[in-house]
C-alpha positions in Angstrom: 131.6 -58.0 -11.4 132.1 -60.6 -14.2 133.8 -64.0 -13.7 136.7 -62.8 -15.8 137.2 -59.7 -13.6 137.1 -61.9 -10.5 139.7 -64.3 -11.9 141.9 -61.3 -12.8 141.7 -59.8 -9.3 142.3 -63.1 -7.6 145.3 -64.1 -9.7 146.8 -60.6 -9.7 147.1 -61.1 -6.0 147.8 -64.8 -5.8 150.5 -65.0 -8.5 152.8 -62.4 -6.8 152.3 -64.2 -3.4 153.2 -67.5 -5.1 156.3 -66.0 -6.6 157.1 -64.4 -3.3 156.8 -67.7 -1.5 158.8 -69.5 -4.1 161.5 -66.9 -3.7 161.5 -67.4 0.1 161.4 -71.2 -0.5 164.4 -71.0 -2.9 166.3 -68.7 -0.6 165.5 -71.1 2.3 166.7 -74.1 0.4 169.9 -72.3 -0.7 170.5 -71.1 2.9 169.8 -74.6 4.3 172.1 -76.1 1.7 174.9 -73.8 2.7 174.4 -74.5 6.4 174.0 -78.2 5.6 177.5 -78.2 4.2 179.0 -76.9 7.4 178.3 -79.9 9.5 175.4 -81.9 11.1 175.7 -79.9 14.3 175.2 -76.6 12.4 171.9 -78.0 10.8 170.6 -79.0 14.3 171.6 -75.6 15.7 169.8 -73.7 13.1 166.8 -76.0 13.5 166.6 -75.4 17.3 167.0 -71.7 17.0 164.4 -71.5 14.3 161.9 -73.0 16.7 162.3 -70.0 19.1 162.2 -67.5 16.3 159.2 -69.3 14.8 157.2 -68.6 18.1 157.9 -64.9 17.8 157.0 -65.0 14.1 153.6 -66.4 15.0 152.9 -63.4 17.2 154.0 -60.9 14.5 152.0 -62.8 12.0 148.9 -62.7 14.3 149.1 -58.9 14.4 149.5 -58.9 10.6 146.5 -61.0 10.0 144.4 -58.8 12.3 145.5 -55.9 10.1 144.7 -57.8 6.9 141.2 -58.5 7.9 140.4 -55.0 9.2 142.1 -53.3 6.2 140.3 -55.6 3.8 136.9 -54.8 5.4 137.7 -51.0 5.3 138.9 -51.3 1.7 135.7 -53.1 0.7 133.7 -50.3 2.4 135.9 -47.6 0.9 136.9 -46.3 4.3 140.3 -44.7 3.8 140.6 -43.2 7.3 140.1 -46.7 8.8 142.8 -48.2 6.5 145.2 -45.5 7.7 144.4 -45.9 11.3 144.7 -49.7 11.3 148.0 -49.5 9.3 149.5 -47.0 11.7 148.6 -48.9 14.9 149.8 -52.2 13.3 153.2 -50.8 12.6 153.6 -49.3 16.0 152.4 -52.4 17.8 154.7 -54.6 15.7 157.7 -52.4 16.4 157.1 -52.5 20.2 156.8 -56.3 20.2 159.9 -56.7 18.0 162.1 -54.6 20.4 160.8 -56.3 23.5 161.4 -59.8 22.1 164.8 -58.8 20.8 166.0 -57.8 24.3 164.6 -60.9 25.9 166.5 -63.2 23.5 169.6 -61.1 23.6 169.9 -61.5 27.4 168.0 -64.8 28.1 168.5 -66.8 25.0 170.3 -69.6 26.7 167.4 -70.1 29.1 165.0 -70.6 26.3 167.3 -72.8 24.3 167.6 -75.1 27.2 163.9 -76.0 26.8 164.9 -78.2 23.8 167.5 -80.1 25.9 170.2 -79.8 23.2 173.6 -81.3 23.4 176.5 -79.3 24.7 177.8 -78.9 21.1 174.6 -77.5 19.8 174.1 -75.2 22.8 177.7 -73.8 22.4 176.9 -72.9 18.8 173.3 -71.9 19.3 173.7 -69.1 21.9 175.8 -66.7 19.8 173.8 -67.5 16.7 170.5 -66.7 18.5 171.9 -63.5 19.9 172.9 -62.3 16.5 169.7 -63.0 14.7 167.7 -61.4 17.6 168.8 -58.0 16.2 166.7 -58.6 13.2 163.4 -59.1 15.1 162.2 -55.5 15.1 162.8 -55.3 11.3 161.2 -58.7 10.8 158.1 -57.5 12.7 157.8 -54.4 10.6 158.1 -56.3 7.3 155.5 -58.8 8.4 153.2 -55.9 9.3 153.8 -54.1 6.0 152.9 -57.4 4.1 149.7 -57.8 6.1 148.6 -54.2 5.4 149.3 -54.4 1.7 147.6 -57.8 1.3 144.5 -56.3 2.9 144.1 -53.9 0.0 144.8 -56.8 -2.5 148.5 -55.8 -3.2 150.6 -58.9 -3.5 153.1 -57.5 -6.0 154.9 -55.1 -3.6 155.6 -57.7 -0.9 156.9 -59.9 -3.7 159.4 -57.3 -4.9 160.6 -56.6 -1.3 160.9 -60.4 -0.8 163.0 -60.6 -3.9 165.5 -58.0 -2.6 165.5 -59.5 1.0 166.2 -63.1 -0.1 168.6 -62.1 -2.7 170.6 -60.1 -0.2 170.5 -63.0 2.3 172.1 -65.3 -0.3 174.6 -62.9 -1.8 175.8 -61.7 1.6 175.5 -65.1 3.2 177.7 -67.1 0.9 180.9 -65.1 1.3 180.4 -64.7 5.1 179.6 -68.5 5.7 182.4 -70.0 3.5 184.9 -67.1 3.2 185.3 -65.5 -0.2 185.9 -62.1 -1.7 188.3 -61.3 1.1 186.1 -62.4 4.0 187.2 -65.1 6.5 184.8 -68.1 6.8 182.4 -67.4 9.6 180.0 -70.4 9.4 176.7 -69.9 11.3 177.8 -66.5 12.5 178.0 -65.4 8.9 174.5 -66.8 8.1 173.1 -64.8 11.1 174.7 -61.6 9.9 173.3 -62.0 6.4 169.8 -62.7 7.7 169.8 -59.5 9.8 171.1 -57.3 7.0 168.4 -58.7 4.6 165.7 -58.0 7.2 166.9 -54.4 7.8 166.8 -53.7 4.0 163.3 -55.3 3.6 161.8 -53.3 6.6 163.2 -50.0 5.2 161.7 -50.8 1.8 158.4 -51.6 3.3 158.2 -48.4 5.3 159.2 -46.4 2.2 156.3 -48.0 0.2 153.7 -47.0 2.9 155.0 -43.5 3.6 155.9 -42.4 0.0 153.8 -39.9 -1.9 150.4 -41.5 -2.7 151.2 -44.4 -0.3 148.7 -45.6 2.2 150.2 -43.6 5.0 151.1 -40.4 3.2 150.3 -37.5 5.5 151.6 -34.2 6.7 151.3 -34.8 10.4 153.4 -37.9 10.7 154.1 -37.5 14.4 150.6 -38.8 15.2 151.6 -42.2 14.0 153.6 -42.7 17.2 150.5 -42.2 19.5 149.2 -45.6 20.6 145.4 -45.9 20.1 144.3 -48.7 22.5 140.9 -48.9 20.9 142.4 -49.7 17.5 145.1 -52.0 18.8 142.4 -53.9 20.7 140.5 -54.5 17.5 143.6 -55.7 15.8 144.5 -58.0 18.7 140.9 -59.4 19.0 141.2 -60.7 15.5 145.0 -61.3 15.5 145.4 -63.1 18.8 143.4 -66.3 17.8 145.4 -66.4 14.6 148.6 -66.0 16.6 147.6 -68.9 18.8 146.7 -71.0 15.8 150.4 -70.8 14.7 151.7 -70.9 18.3 149.9 -74.2 18.8 152.1 -75.6 16.0 155.3 -73.9 17.4 154.8 -75.2 20.9 154.0 -78.7 19.6 157.2 -78.3 17.5 159.2 -77.8 20.7 158.0 -81.2 21.9 158.5 -82.7 18.5 162.0 -81.3 18.4 162.9 -82.9 21.7 161.4 -86.2 20.5 163.2 -86.0 17.1 166.5 -85.2 18.9 166.1 -88.3 21.0 166.5 -90.3 17.8 169.9 -88.7 17.2 171.3 -85.8 15.2 171.1 -87.5 11.8 167.3 -88.3 12.0 166.7 -84.8 13.4 168.7 -83.2 10.5 166.7 -85.3 8.0 163.4 -84.0 9.6 164.7 -80.4 9.6 165.8 -80.5 6.0 162.6 -82.4 5.1 160.6 -79.5 6.5 162.5 -77.1 4.3 162.0 -79.3 1.3 158.2 -79.5 2.0 158.0 -75.8 1.2 158.2 -76.7 -2.5 154.5 -77.5 -2.3 153.5 -75.5 0.8 154.8 -72.1 0.0 153.0 -71.6 -3.3 149.8 -72.9 -1.8 149.9 -70.4 1.1 148.9 -67.6 -1.4 145.5 -69.1 -1.8 144.8 -69.0 1.9 145.8 -65.3 2.1 143.7 -64.5 -1.0 140.7 -66.2 0.7 141.1 -64.0 3.8 141.5 -60.8 1.7 138.7 -61.2 -0.8 136.2 -62.6 1.7 137.0 -59.6 4.0 136.6 -57.1 1.1 133.3 -58.7 -0.1 131.8 -58.7 3.4 133.0 -55.1 3.9 131.2 -54.2 0.7 128.1 -56.1 1.9 128.2 -58.5 -1.1 128.2 -62.1 0.1 127.5 -63.5 -3.3 130.8 -61.9 -4.6 132.6 -63.6 -1.7 131.2 -67.0 -2.7 132.4 -66.5 -6.3 135.9 -65.5 -5.1 136.2 -68.7 -3.0 135.1 -70.8 -6.0 137.9 -69.4 -8.1 140.5 -69.7 -5.4 139.7 -73.3 -4.6 139.9 -74.4 -8.3 143.3 -72.7 -8.9 144.6 -73.9 -5.5 143.8 -77.6 -6.3 146.0 -77.4 -9.4 149.0 -75.9 -7.6 148.7 -78.3 -4.6 148.5 -81.3 -6.9 151.6 -80.3 -8.8 153.5 -79.8 -5.6 152.4 -83.1 -4.3 153.6 -84.9 -7.4 157.1 -83.3 -7.0 157.4 -84.4 -3.4 156.2 -88.0 -4.1 158.3 -88.6 -7.3 161.5 -86.7 -6.6 162.3 -86.9 -2.8 165.9 -88.0 -3.2 166.8 -85.4 -5.7 165.3 -82.7 -3.5 167.3 -83.9 -0.5 170.5 -83.9 -2.5 170.0 -80.1 -3.0 170.2 -79.7 0.8 172.9 -82.0 2.0 175.5 -84.5 0.8 175.1 -86.8 3.8 173.8 -90.2 2.5 172.0 -91.2 5.7 170.3 -87.9 6.0 169.2 -88.0 2.3 167.8 -91.5 2.8 165.7 -90.6 5.8 164.7 -87.2 4.6 163.4 -88.7 1.3 161.0 -90.9 3.3 159.6 -87.8 5.2 159.2 -85.8 1.9 157.3 -88.6 0.2 154.9 -89.0 3.2 154.3 -85.2 3.2 153.6 -85.3 -0.5 150.7 -87.6 0.1 148.8 -85.1 2.2 149.6 -81.8 0.5 146.2 -81.4 -1.1 144.1 -81.8 2.1 146.7 -79.9 4.2 146.7 -76.8 1.9 143.0 -76.9 0.9 142.2 -76.6 4.6 144.1 -73.3 4.5 141.7 -72.0 2.0 138.7 -72.8 4.2 140.4 -71.4 7.2 141.4 -68.3 5.3 137.8 -67.7 4.3 136.7 -68.1 8.0 139.4 -65.5 9.0 138.2 -63.1 6.4 134.7 -63.4 7.8 136.0 -62.7 11.3 135.9 -66.2 12.7 139.6 -66.4 13.6 138.9 -68.5 16.7 137.7 -71.5 14.6 141.1 -72.1 12.8 142.7 -71.8 16.2 140.5 -74.5 17.7 141.0 -76.7 14.6 144.8 -76.4 15.0 144.6 -77.1 18.7 142.5 -80.2 18.3 144.8 -81.6 15.6 148.1 -80.9 17.2 147.3 -81.5 20.8 144.5 -84.1 20.4 146.2 -86.2 17.7 149.8 -85.3 16.8 151.4 -84.8 20.2 149.8 -87.6 22.3 150.2 -90.2 19.6 153.8 -89.2 19.0 154.7 -89.5 22.7 152.9 -92.8 23.0 154.7 -94.3 19.9 158.1 -93.0 20.9 158.3 -93.5 24.7 155.9 -96.4 25.2 156.1 -98.5 22.0 159.6 -97.2 21.0 158.7 -97.0 17.4 160.9 -95.8 14.6 160.9 -92.1 13.6 159.1 -92.9 10.4 156.0 -93.8 12.4 156.1 -90.4 14.0 156.1 -88.8 10.5 153.0 -90.9 9.6 151.2 -89.5 12.6 151.8 -86.0 11.2 150.0 -87.1 8.1 147.0 -88.3 10.2 146.9 -85.0 12.0 146.7 -83.0 8.7 143.9 -85.1 7.3 142.0 -84.8 10.6 142.3 -81.0 10.5 141.1 -80.9 6.9 137.9 -82.7 7.8 137.2 -80.5 10.8 137.9 -77.3 8.7 135.4 -78.3 6.1 132.8 -79.0 8.8 133.2 -75.6 10.4 133.3 -73.8 7.0 129.9 -75.3 6.0 128.4 -74.9 9.4 129.1 -71.1 9.7 127.5 -70.4 6.3 129.5 -67.2 6.0 127.9 -66.3 2.6 124.3 -67.0 3.5 121.9 -64.1 3.4 
């Protein structure tokens, strides 16, 4: 395969993923901006609930990554039966998990929200909001599974199109329900939750149609077989996916502690942090595509028993990734106040959030380049290494130093954000070390 063909394949996958992530980022910013104009309590409520949903997202994503790696290997080896088997079991497993978690949050949501020790005002608003968005979990799980399957065969365009519809529906339905227009009464956060669930239902149905349509990956006459759980196949998916899930779960569990720490500084600093996280996606979301591409093309290359091809793929991915990451970094460093004004009109929140955004801009390149190295390791089957790296950074650096600076030295919240930067640089160094040590492209 020529260098031109490699670049064409890489960017035909990466560009749709970048566009998809930009769409999600834009929709997230618009949604955060709408919620940010309700009041500060609404921002905090959405932030607390997103922590719980984020934990479940990690589990769904872990299953999806297991599917991506196995489907990519089978695609590289031209094993169509394996692609179909992995895809079927991924969908079934994801649906089961989505239903189970939905029921748990519906009936025990208040118990889990209490982990964050929120104020009575936040808890009063969070419980009904969480119950509403829980209905979207089975559909969210299906959509994440569909994305992982399609990315395994190098299709980034279809998830992008589905994401366009999902995020568009979320915004178009969300605005009138939140603020009250076109004959609707203003519903605030309740309206935002309803819009999210409707968008997730539409996206899941579109994803299933793509897989089951004529000439789709799961086109078959005996469709009832898809509902038979194959424990051997699901075990293979989980063996790869569970470490990836824990990699993300380490962040989510650390975020629970960080959320409690941030809330101890007051609602305005926490709101600045929450909106700053949303703004950070300006750089982070486009860069995520390069990590996904690394997983897919390394998996396909190794499935085809062509390690030299995998090495050439990574070379192209790193070069393009650096350009995108540098551009995002410049935006965050140079325009933090302007970005925050898109999300809220509270001057104190804008001032604090701008500091967070500028700090995160300084570490965008190492943070996102580490994702490329970790993506390559996942594609080679070493999913435990990114998990270990995440655990060391979050629980060896970020959490202990945050607790020490907050509760022993009583430092300002800005110093906590600086520790986040230190953690990201630390993980970047460790990721490079393991990538070079494993020599995944050596003969």
